[in-house]
NUTOR-116932 format. One line per 4 residues: their letters; for each residue x, z, y of N, C-alpha, C. Coordinates in pm, 1 decimal, always signed. Layout:
residues N
a> X/Z/Y/X/Z/Y/X/Z/Y; ... $
This chain:
residues 126
msaa> -866.4/+748.9/-1521.4/-823.8/+815.7/-1400.5/-867.2/+731.3/-1281.4; -934.1/+794.4/-1187.8/-975.9/+721.5/-1067.9/-857.2/+705.3/-975.6; -868.8/+607.5/-886.8/-761.4/+583.9/-791.4/-734.2/+708.8/-709.1; -839.3/+778.0/-666.4/-822.6/+897.2/-583.2/-748.9/+1007.5/-657.8 $
salr> -775.1/+1023.9/-787.2/-709.3/+1130.0/-862.5/-562.4/+1099.7/-887.1; -520.1/+977.3/-863.2/-380.6/+940.2/-882.6/-293.6/+976.5/-762.1; -354.6/+1016.9/-652.6/-279.3/+1048.5/-531.0/-197.7/+1175.7/-548.3; -71.7/+1169.1/-501.3/+15.9/+1286.1/-512.4/+63.8/+1336.9/-377.1 $
vlde> +60.3/+1254.2/-275.4/+102.4/+1295.1/-141.6/-13.8/+1285.1/-43.5; -79.5/+1172.8/-43.5/-189.5/+1149.7/+50.2/-313.8/+1228.0/+9.8; -383.5/+1281.0/+109.6/-515.3/+1336.4/+84.4/-615.8/+1222.7/+105.2; -744.1/+1249.7/+84.4/-844.7/+1143.2/+96.3/-846.6/+1077.6/+234.7 $
pgaa> -845.8/+1155.4/+344.6/-842.9/+1089.8/+476.2/-715.1/+1007.8/+497.4; -603.8/+1057.5/+448.8/-477.8/+982.9/+460.9/-481.1/+855.0/+380.1; -538.0/+861.6/+260.1/-550.1/+742.5/+175.8/-640.7/+639.6/+241.5; -750.9/+686.7/+300.9/-842.2/+594.4/+370.4/-771.5/+528.9/+488.8 $
avre> -691.6/+606.7/+561.6/-617.0/+550.8/+675.6/-518.0/+445.9/+628.4; -447.0/+473.1/+519.6/-351.2/+375.8/+465.6/-423.4/+248.9/+422.9; -534.5/+263.6/+352.9/-611.7/+146.5/+307.2/-656.8/+61.3/+426.1; -708.6/+126.5/+530.4/-755.5/+53.3/+648.7/-638.9/-12.0/+723.5 $
lcda> -528.0/+59.6/+736.5/-411.8/+1.7/+804.9/-356.6/-117.1/+725.9; -346.4/-101.5/+594.8/-296.7/-212.3/+511.6/-387.1/-333.6/+527.1; -517.6/-311.7/+526.6/-610.0/-424.3/+537.8/-603.1/-489.7/+675.8; -577.4/-411.0/+778.3/-563.7/-467.4/+913.2/-435.3/-548.7/+925.9 $
lvpg> -329.5/-505.0/+857.2/-199.7/-572.5/+865.8/-187.3/-688.0/+766.5; -248.0/-673.5/+651.0/-247.5/-776.6/+546.6/-393.5/-793.8/+504.2; -468.7/-877.4/+576.5/-612.2/-890.2/+550.5/-643.6/-918.9/+403.4; -739.0/-844.0/+353.1/-780.6/-857.8/+213.5/-708.1/-765.4/+117.7 $
ssrv> -604.3/-698.6/+165.5/-524.1/-616.8/+74.5/-593.8/-489.8/+27.4; -696.1/-446.0/+97.6/-763.5/-322.3/+55.0/-824.1/-335.8/-84.1; -850.0/-457.3/-127.6/-912.9/-478.3/-258.9/-825.3/-432.2/-375.1; -693.7/-417.5/-353.8/-603.9/-377.0/-462.2/-570.1/-228.8/-458.1 $
apei> -630.4/-154.1/-365.6/-603.9/-10.6/-345.0/-456.8/+15.5/-311.7; -408.7/-41.6/-201.3/-267.4/-26.0/-165.2/-226.4/+118.0/-137.6; -323.5/+204.1/-110.0/-291.9/+344.4/-85.8/-228.7/+410.8/-206.9; -260.6/+362.9/-327.2/-200.4/+416.9/-449.4/-52.3/+380.9/-453.7 $
yvda> -19.3/+257.7/-420.4/+119.4/+212.8/-417.4/+197.6/+286.7/-309.2; +140.2/+295.1/-189.4/+208.1/+363.5/-78.8/+228.4/+510.7/-113.0; +130.3/+573.0/-173.7/+144.1/+711.8/-215.9/+262.5/+727.8/-312.1; +275.2/+636.0/-406.2/+387.3/+641.5/-501.4/+520.8/+625.0/-429.1 $
llve> +525.7/+539.8/-327.7/+647.8/+526.8/-248.4/+678.3/+657.3/-175.0; +576.0/+719.5/-119.4/+594.2/+845.1/-46.8/+650.9/+954.5/-136.1; +609.2/+957.2/-261.7/+659.7/+1056.3/-356.8/+811.4/+1044.5/-370.1; +861.1/+923.4/-371.8/+1003.4/+898.3/-394.1/+1089.8/+915.1/-269.5 $
mdeg> +1028.6/+924.8/-152.8/+1105.9/+940.5/-29.0/+1155.9/+1083.7/-16.1; +1270.3/+1099.4/+52.8/+1312.6/+1235.8/+82.5/+1218.9/+1292.1/+189.3; +1226.9/+1421.3/+212.3/+1130.8/+1486.1/+301.2/+1129.9/+1426.6/+441.3; +1246.7/+1392.7/+495.0/+1252.9/+1333.9/+628.9/+1186.2/+1197.8/+636.3 $
erst> +1214.0/+1112.8/+536.7/+1152.0/+979.6/+533.3/+1001.4/+991.8/+516.7; +960.0/+1081.8/+427.5/+817.3/+1100.4/+402.8/+746.7/+1149.0/+529.5; +805.9/+1244.3/+598.2/+746.2/+1295.7/+722.3/+734.1/+1186.3/+826.7; +837.3/+1102.9/+836.5/+835.3/+991.6/+932.1/+725.1/+892.9/+896.7 $
alaa> +713.5/+859.4/+769.1/+610.8/+764.2/+725.8/+470.6/+820.7/+747.9; +450.2/+946.3/+712.8/+318.2/+1006.8/+731.8/+283.0/+1016.5/+879.9; +381.3/+1047.1/+963.2/+357.6/+1052.7/+1107.5/+322.7/+914.5/+1161.9; +387.9/+811.1/+1109.8/+358.6/+674.1/+1153.4/+215.8/+635.2/+1115.9 $
iesl> +176.6/+668.8/+995.4/+40.0/+639.4/+949.7/-61.2/+711.9/+1037.9; -37.4/+840.0/+1060.4/-128.1/+920.0/+1143.1/-133.2/+868.3/+1286.7; -18.5/+823.5/+1336.3/-10.6/+772.4/+1473.1/-87.2/+641.7/+1490.1; -80.2/+554.2/+1390.5/-143.8/+422.7/+1399.8/-292.8/+423.7/+1364.3 $
apdv> -334.0/+518.5/+1282.9/-472.0/+518.6/+1233.0/-577.3/+506.7/+1342.7; -564.8/+577.1/+1454.4/-667.8/+563.0/+1558.0/-675.0/+423.2/+1620.1; -567.0/+347.2/+1610.8/-561.6/+213.5/+1669.6/-586.3/+102.6/+1568.3; -637.9/+136.1/+1449.8/-652.2/+37.2/+1343.0/-732.4/-84.4/+1386.6 $
gdlg> -824.4/-68.1/+1478.7/-903.9/-181.0/+1525.7/-831.7/-271.4/+1623.9; -720.7/-224.7/+1679.3/-645.1/-302.8/+1778.1/-496.4/-270.4/+1765.9; -438.3/-303.1/+1651.7/-298.0/-270.6/+1627.5/-202.2/-348.7/+1716.4; -250.8/-452.9/+1780.0/-165.5/-531.3/+1869.2/-103.7/-448.2/+1979.3 $
vrag> -174.0/-343.9/+2021.8/-120.3/-258.7/+2128.4/+0.0/-178.5/+2081.2; +20.1/-172.2/+1949.2/+130.0/-95.2/+1892.3/+234.7/-183.2/+1824.7; +219.8/-314.5/+1836.5/+301.3/-408.2/+1760.1/+452.0/-394.1/+1779.4; +497.4/-348.6/+1891.8/+641.3/-335.7/+1913.5/+698.6/-201.3/+1874.4 $
saef> +615.8/-112.9/+1823.2/+661.5/+22.9/+1794.6/+727.9/+34.2/+1657.6; +810.6/+136.4/+1644.4/+875.6/+164.9/+1516.3/+771.3/+201.7/+1410.8; +666.5/+272.1/+1452.5/+560.2/+310.1/+1358.1/+491.9/+186.8/+1300.5; +465.2/+90.0/+1386.7/+402.2/-33.7/+1342.1/+491.6/-104.2/+1239.5 $
alvr> +619.4/-114.8/+1269.2/+712.9/-183.4/+1178.1/+718.1/-113.8/+1042.2; +721.2/+18.2/+1043.5/+728.7/+92.6/+918.0/+602.5/+72.6/+834.7; +487.4/+90.1/+896.0/+361.3/+77.5/+822.4/+338.6/-67.3/+778.8; +379.0/-163.1/+861.3/+367.2/-303.8/+820.7/+452.6/-331.4/+697.8 $
alac> +573.6/-276.7/+693.9/+660.0/-295.2/+576.7/+595.8/-235.1/+451.6; +536.9/-116.8/+464.5/+469.1/-55.1/+350.2/+350.7/-140.5/+304.3; +273.5/-190.5/+399.8/+155.7/-272.2/+367.1/+195.8/-401.6/+296.9; +298.0/-466.0/+348.3/+343.4/-592.0/+287.6/+395.5/-568.9/+146.5 $
eafy> +475.6/-464.2/+128.9/+527.7/-436.0/-4.7/+415.2/-401.9/-101.5; +320.0/-321.2/-54.7/+210.3/-279.9/-142.4/+129.8/-399.2/-192.0; +111.0/-498.6/-109.7/+31.1/-613.8/-150.6/+114.2/-722.5/-218.2; +222.2/-763.8/-153.9/+295.8/-879.5/-203.9/+384.8/-850.4/-323.8 $
sdfv> +391.1/-724.6/-366.5/+457.0/-694.8/-493.3/+365.9/-729.6/-609.9; +244.2/-770.9/-579.2/+140.0/-807.3/-674.7/+78.6/-685.2/-740.9; +82.8/-573.5/-670.7/+23.3/-450.2/-720.4/-129.0/-458.0/-717.1; -191.1/-410.5/-823.7/-334.8/-386.6/-830.5/-348.5/-251.0/-898.2 $
apgv> -411.0/-156.1/-830.1/-422.4/-20.4/-883.4/-495.7/-19.1/-1017.3; -455.4/+71.7/-1105.2/-526.4/+85.8/-1232.7/-675.4/+110.8/-1208.6; -756.8/+45.4/-1287.5/-900.3/+61.4/-1276.3/-965.2/-25.6/-1170.3; -884.2/-98.8/-1095.1/-936.7/-186.7/-990.9/-943.7/-328.2/-1047.5 $
saag> -1058.2/-390.5/-1034.5/-1075.3/-526.8/-1083.3/-1063.5/-622.1/-964.1; -942.5/-671.4/-943.1/-917.0/-762.6/-832.0/-796.3/-848.6/-866.5; -791.8/-963.5/-805.1/-674.8/-1048.7/-820.7/-565.6/-997.3/-727.8; -442.4/-1004.3/-773.8/-329.4/-963.4/-691.3/-286.0/-1074.1/-597.4 $
awse> -186.5/-1042.0/-518.6/-137.5/-1134.9/-416.3/-80.9/-1263.3/-475.5; -14.7/-1252.4/-589.8/+50.5/-1371.9/-643.6/-49.1/-1483.3/-670.2; -167.7/-1450.5/-717.9/-266.8/-1556.2/-740.6/-318.5/-1609.1/-607.6; -331.3/-1521.9/-509.1/-380.7/-1564.1/-378.3/-285.6/-1662.1/-309.5 $
idfs> -156.0/-1637.0/-324.1/-57.9/-1724.6/-257.5/-7.0/-1833.5/-351.9; -69.9/-1842.8/-468.6/-35.2/-1942.3/-569.4/+111.6/-1933.5/-610.9; +158.2/-1810.0/-630.0/+293.5/-1785.9/-680.0/+283.9/-1786.6/-831.3; +306.0/-1901.2/-886.8/+287.2/-1916.6/-1029.7/+398.5/-2001.7/-1087.0 $
fpla> +463.1/-1948.6/-1186.6/+558.1/-2024.8/-1265.6/+561.6/-1960.6/-1403.7; +609.6/-2030.6/-1504.7/+594.1/-1983.6/-1642.6/+640.3/-1840.0/-1667.4; +752.7/-1799.5/-1615.0/+798.9/-1662.9/-1640.8/+712.0/-1559.1/-1570.9; +672.7/-1584.0/-1448.1/+588.4/-1488.3/-1376.0/+452.3/-1474.8/-1441.5 $
drva> +402.4/-1582.9/-1497.9/+271.7/-1579.3/-1561.6/+270.6/-1491.7/-1686.4; +388.4/-1468.6/-1745.1/+397.1/-1386.8/-1866.1/+425.5/-1240.1/-1836.5; +451.2/-1206.8/-1711.5/+485.3/-1070.0/-1676.4/+361.4/-981.3/-1684.7; +373.1/-875.1/-1761.9/+269.8/-771.9/-1766.1/+320.7/-659.2/-1677.2 $
kdws> +262.0/-647.0/-1561.2/+313.5/-550.9/-1464.0/+287.6/-408.6/-1510.1; +392.8/-329.3/-1503.4/+388.6/-189.6/-1543.5/+446.2/-108.6/-1428.0; +363.9/-28.8/-1365.6/+405.1/+47.0/-1247.9/+441.3/+190.1/-1284.2; +460.0/+219.6/-1412.0/+489.7/+356.7/-1452.7/+621.3/+407.5/-1396.5 $
fmgi> +714.2/+318.8/-1365.2/+840.2/+363.1/-1305.2/+817.5/+427.9/-1169.6; +702.1/+402.3/-1109.5/+665.2/+463.6/-981.6/+571.4/+582.9/-1002.6; +545.6/+617.7/-1127.1/+455.0/+727.3/-1155.6/+308.2/+686.9/-1153.4; +283.2/+556.5/-1152.9/+145.6/+506.6/-1154.0/+112.8/+467.1/-1296.9 $
er> +25.0/+541.8/-1358.1/-11.5/+517.8/-1497.0/-134.9/+430.8/-1506.1; -141.8/+352.1/-1608.0/-256.9/+264.3/-1631.1/-379.4/+341.2/-1667.4 $
């Protein structure tokens, strides 16, 4: 299954916007396909939360090259929280060959090293 076919809420332009916003907020995060994780979060939100999140993404997308102008906004805070969670949870989309955040930040200890991450609880299948 390709990353794009795993999308349940975002369309292709929305997924591209999420990927670009995540990478602008958490540099390097696009390599793990954070749009798949954010899409899974959107599925679990109630309609009001989902509408708010999608509106925030749509609102920020045109400013992706200069997000500083939006840094104090509620939309910025929401999308930044999604971007941080998508990356620092150590998510790597199925089929993507990339190192996750934990290796990048050297978050390593014996128990974490043995964890086989399974995102199926979010509807993300391997």
